[in-house]
C-alpha positions as CSV (number, residue, x, y, z in Angstrom):
1,M,-7.2,-44.9,-26.9
2,S,-7.0,-46.3,-23.6
3,E,-7.4,-44.8,-20.4
4,S,-3.8,-45.6,-20.1
5,E,-2.8,-44.1,-23.5
6,D,-5.2,-41.0,-22.5
7,P,-2.4,-37.8,-22.0
8,L,-5.0,-36.2,-19.8
9,A,-5.8,-39.6,-17.7
10,S,-2.1,-39.8,-17.5
11,L,-1.6,-36.4,-16.0
12,V,-4.1,-36.6,-13.7
13,T,-2.8,-39.8,-12.3
14,R,0.7,-38.6,-11.6
15,S,-0.7,-35.3,-10.5
16,V,-3.2,-35.8,-7.8
17,G,-1.8,-39.1,-5.9
18,G,-4.2,-42.1,-4.4
19,D,-6.4,-44.4,-7.2
20,V,-7.7,-42.4,-10.0
21,Q,-9.9,-44.2,-12.5
22,G,-12.5,-42.8,-14.9
23,V,-10.5,-39.8,-16.2
24,R,-13.2,-37.9,-18.6
25,A,-12.6,-34.2,-20.2
26,E,-15.1,-31.7,-20.5
27,E,-14.5,-29.0,-23.2
28,L,-14.9,-25.4,-21.3
29,V,-15.4,-22.2,-23.2
30,A,-11.9,-20.5,-23.3
31,E,-11.3,-17.4,-21.2
32,D,-9.2,-14.9,-21.7
33,G,-7.6,-17.0,-24.3
34,L,-7.3,-19.7,-22.5
35,E,-7.8,-23.8,-23.1
36,R,-9.8,-24.8,-20.4
37,K,-10.8,-28.3,-19.7
38,R,-12.7,-29.8,-16.5
39,L,-11.4,-33.0,-15.7
40,R,-13.9,-35.6,-14.1
41,F,-12.6,-38.7,-12.4
42,T,-12.7,-40.5,-9.1
43,R,-10.0,-40.8,-6.9
44,D,-10.2,-43.3,-3.7
45,G,-13.4,-43.9,-4.4
46,H,-14.7,-40.5,-4.1
47,A,-15.8,-38.4,-7.5
48,T,-13.7,-35.1,-8.0
49,T,-12.6,-32.6,-10.5
50,A,-9.7,-30.9,-11.7
51,L,-9.1,-27.8,-14.1
52,F,-6.7,-28.2,-17.3
53,E,-5.4,-24.7,-18.7
54,R,-3.4,-24.4,-21.3
55,S,-2.2,-20.3,-21.8
56,P,-1.1,-19.5,-25.4
57,R,2.1,-19.4,-26.3
58,G,4.8,-17.5,-24.9
59,I,2.5,-16.3,-21.7
60,V,3.9,-17.8,-18.8
61,M,2.9,-15.4,-15.7
62,E,0.5,-17.7,-14.6
63,A,2.3,-21.0,-14.7
64,Q,5.3,-19.1,-13.2
65,V,3.7,-17.6,-10.5
66,L,0.9,-19.6,-9.1
67,P,3.1,-22.8,-7.9
68,F,4.8,-20.3,-5.8
69,L,1.9,-18.5,-4.6
70,A,0.0,-21.9,-3.4
71,R,3.0,-23.0,-1.5
72,K,3.2,-19.5,0.6
73,T,-0.6,-18.9,1.1
74,P,-4.2,-20.9,0.6
75,H,-6.1,-17.6,-0.8
76,V,-4.6,-18.9,-4.5
77,P,-5.8,-22.1,-6.1
78,R,-4.3,-25.3,-5.5
79,V,-1.6,-26.0,-7.9
80,H,-1.5,-30.2,-8.8
81,S,1.3,-29.5,-11.5
82,R,2.6,-27.7,-14.3
83,G,4.3,-27.7,-17.7
84,I,6.6,-25.2,-19.3
85,P,7.1,-25.9,-22.8
86,P,10.0,-25.1,-24.1
87,A,10.6,-21.5,-25.8
88,H,10.9,-23.5,-29.8
89,T,7.5,-25.1,-29.5
90,S,4.3,-24.3,-30.8
91,L,2.3,-25.2,-26.9
92,G,1.9,-22.6,-24.5
93,P,2.3,-23.5,-20.5
94,W,-0.4,-25.1,-18.6
95,L,-1.7,-25.7,-15.0
96,L,-3.2,-28.5,-13.6
97,L,-6.1,-26.7,-10.9
98,E,-8.0,-26.9,-8.1
99,D,-11.4,-26.7,-9.9
100,L,-13.5,-23.5,-8.1
101,G,-15.8,-23.2,-10.7
102,D,-18.8,-24.6,-8.6
103,A,-17.8,-22.3,-5.6
104,A,-19.7,-19.2,-4.7
105,N,-18.6,-15.6,-5.8
106,A,-17.3,-14.4,-2.6
107,C,-18.8,-11.0,-3.2
108,D,-22.2,-11.9,-2.7
109,G,-20.9,-11.7,0.6
110,D,-19.1,-9.8,3.0
111,A,-17.0,-8.2,0.0
112,T,-14.1,-7.3,2.7
113,D,-13.5,-10.8,3.0
114,V,-12.3,-10.3,-0.6
115,I,-9.7,-7.6,0.1
116,R,-8.2,-9.2,3.5
117,A,-7.5,-12.2,1.4
118,K,-6.0,-10.3,-0.7
119,I,-3.9,-8.7,2.0
120,A,-2.9,-11.7,3.1
121,V,-1.4,-13.1,-0.1
122,E,0.6,-9.4,0.3
123,R,2.0,-10.6,3.4
124,A,2.6,-14.1,2.7
125,V,5.1,-13.2,0.0
126,A,6.2,-9.8,1.5
127,A,9.9,-11.2,1.9
128,D,9.9,-12.4,-1.4
129,G,10.2,-9.3,-3.9
130,P,13.7,-10.8,-5.2
131,A,12.2,-14.7,-5.7
132,L,9.4,-13.3,-7.2
133,R,11.2,-10.8,-9.9
134,A,13.3,-14.2,-10.6
135,L,10.2,-15.5,-11.3
136,G,9.2,-12.9,-14.2
137,V,6.9,-10.7,-12.2
138,P,7.7,-7.2,-13.6
139,V,7.7,-3.6,-11.5
140,R,5.1,-1.3,-12.4
141,T,4.3,2.4,-10.5
142,P,0.9,3.2,-10.6
143,L,1.6,6.0,-13.1
144,D,2.9,3.4,-15.6
145,V,-0.6,1.6,-15.1
146,V,-2.7,4.6,-15.4
147,R,-0.7,5.6,-18.2
148,Q,-1.8,2.8,-20.5
149,E,-5.5,2.6,-19.1
150,S,-6.1,6.0,-18.9
151,G,-3.6,8.7,-19.8
152,D,-6.0,11.3,-18.2
153,A,-3.8,14.0,-16.5
154,N,-5.8,14.1,-13.7
155,A,-5.7,10.4,-12.9
156,E,-1.7,10.7,-13.5
157,E,-1.9,13.3,-10.8
158,A,-4.0,10.8,-8.8
159,A,-1.4,7.9,-9.1
160,V,1.6,10.5,-8.1
161,E,-0.3,10.0,-4.9
162,L,-0.4,6.1,-4.8
163,G,3.4,6.0,-5.2
164,A,3.4,6.7,-1.1
165,W,2.1,3.1,-0.8
166,P,4.7,0.8,0.2
167,V,5.6,-2.0,-3.0
168,A,3.4,-5.2,-2.6
169,L,2.3,-7.7,-5.2
170,V,-0.3,-6.8,-7.2
171,H,-2.9,-8.8,-8.7
172,G,-3.7,-6.7,-11.6
173,D,-7.1,-7.9,-12.5
174,L,-9.1,-8.0,-8.8
175,T,-13.1,-7.9,-9.6
176,C,-15.9,-10.4,-7.6
177,E,-15.4,-12.8,-10.9
178,R,-12.0,-13.4,-9.5
179,A,-13.2,-14.1,-5.8
180,R,-14.3,-17.8,-4.9
181,R,-15.1,-19.3,-1.4
182,A,-13.6,-22.6,-0.4
183,E,-14.1,-24.1,3.0
184,R,-10.4,-22.5,3.8
185,G,-11.8,-19.5,2.8
186,V,-11.8,-16.9,-0.4
187,V,-9.5,-17.8,-3.3
188,L,-8.6,-15.5,-5.7
189,M,-7.8,-16.8,-9.0
190,R,-6.2,-15.6,-12.5
191,W,-2.9,-13.8,-11.8
192,S,-1.7,-13.3,-15.4
193,A,-1.6,-9.7,-14.5
194,A,0.7,-9.7,-11.5
195,H,3.3,-7.5,-11.3
196,L,5.1,-6.0,-7.7
197,G,3.5,-2.3,-7.2
198,C,0.9,-0.4,-5.7
199,G,-1.5,-3.0,-3.8
200,L,-4.1,-0.1,-4.0
201,L,-4.9,-0.6,-7.3
202,D,-6.4,-3.9,-6.6
203,A,-8.8,-2.3,-4.1
204,I,-10.0,0.5,-6.5
205,R,-10.6,-2.5,-8.9
206,L,-12.3,-4.5,-6.8
207,A,-14.4,-1.2,-5.8
208,A,-15.1,-0.1,-9.5
209,D,-16.4,-3.5,-9.5
210,L,-18.8,-3.5,-6.8
211,R,-19.8,0.4,-7.8
212,E,-21.2,-1.2,-11.2
213,R,-22.9,-3.8,-9.3
214,G,-25.0,-0.6,-7.5
215,R,-23.0,-1.4,-4.2
216,T,-21.5,2.3,-3.6
217,R,-21.4,1.7,0.1
218,D,-19.3,-1.6,-0.2
219,A,-17.0,-0.5,-2.9
220,D,-15.9,2.8,-0.5
221,V,-15.3,-0.2,2.3
222,I,-13.0,-2.4,0.6
223,I,-10.8,0.9,-0.2
224,E,-11.1,2.1,3.3
225,T,-10.3,-1.2,4.7
226,Y,-7.2,-2.1,2.8
227,V,-5.8,1.6,3.4
228,A,-6.6,0.7,7.2
229,E,-5.4,-2.6,7.4
230,G,-2.8,-3.5,4.2
231,G,0.2,-2.3,6.0
232,G,0.6,1.3,4.6
233,P,0.3,4.6,6.0
234,T,-3.1,5.3,7.5
235,D,-3.9,8.6,5.6
236,D,-6.9,9.7,4.5
237,A,-5.6,11.4,2.0
238,L,-4.6,8.0,0.4
239,V,-8.1,7.4,0.6
240,R,-9.5,10.1,-0.9
241,A,-6.6,9.6,-3.8
242,A,-7.5,6.0,-4.1
243,K,-11.6,7.0,-4.6
244,R,-10.6,9.8,-7.0
245,M,-8.5,7.4,-9.0
246,D,-11.4,4.7,-8.9
247,A,-14.1,7.1,-10.9
248,L,-11.3,8.5,-13.1
249,L,-10.5,5.2,-14.0
250,R,-14.3,4.1,-14.3
251,D,-14.7,7.5,-16.4
252,A,-12.0,6.6,-18.7
253,R,-13.7,2.7,-19.1
254,R,-16.8,4.3,-20.2
255,R,-15.1,6.9,-23.2
């Protein structure tokens, strides 16, 4: 098959612009059910890459929401193009993305950069609740999340306290592995679990990941920073509730 007949080569040529030549596809290990390929090519004489990801059929959240976010904030991957096949086809939606596979893990430096990037994303779409809902982003309360993940009565009590936090866009799976350092700052990847709800849950998930890495003080600072700068009530009771939720959810995952 000639390059002109190669659908991935044609996709890159149409999507990234400039003089694109020598497109080669490198299969990557599937992740979270995603088909993944790294596409290597030259653009205007410079070697570069892009990432092709296809979700399972019917899983459309990231393909719907990520292009919208990329127009609003530099703290998500750049989207070159996307495709959402008709519901009756066997193929899932796809994205052609900026390749951040070689970028440094953002938690390797000051982890508060990660939570501040998340706050910046929230602020960038703070007035876009109706548009996000129209894209299919669901609304989930802290209690909904806890009942799905734990069912612990003490965690449910803490979740009720977290309900005092204003509704924001929640990443839904914010860990160190989802945060990369690019030249423009921290970039947060994998928005397939996004919902509208309590942004404190993102700080709690990131804090839990840092605790698993032995960075207990950094974990506490993540929660404290989010409460102080996230735009909600700067209430010590919320900090305590978030830290209690962190401990309870970690215990639930160990069981």
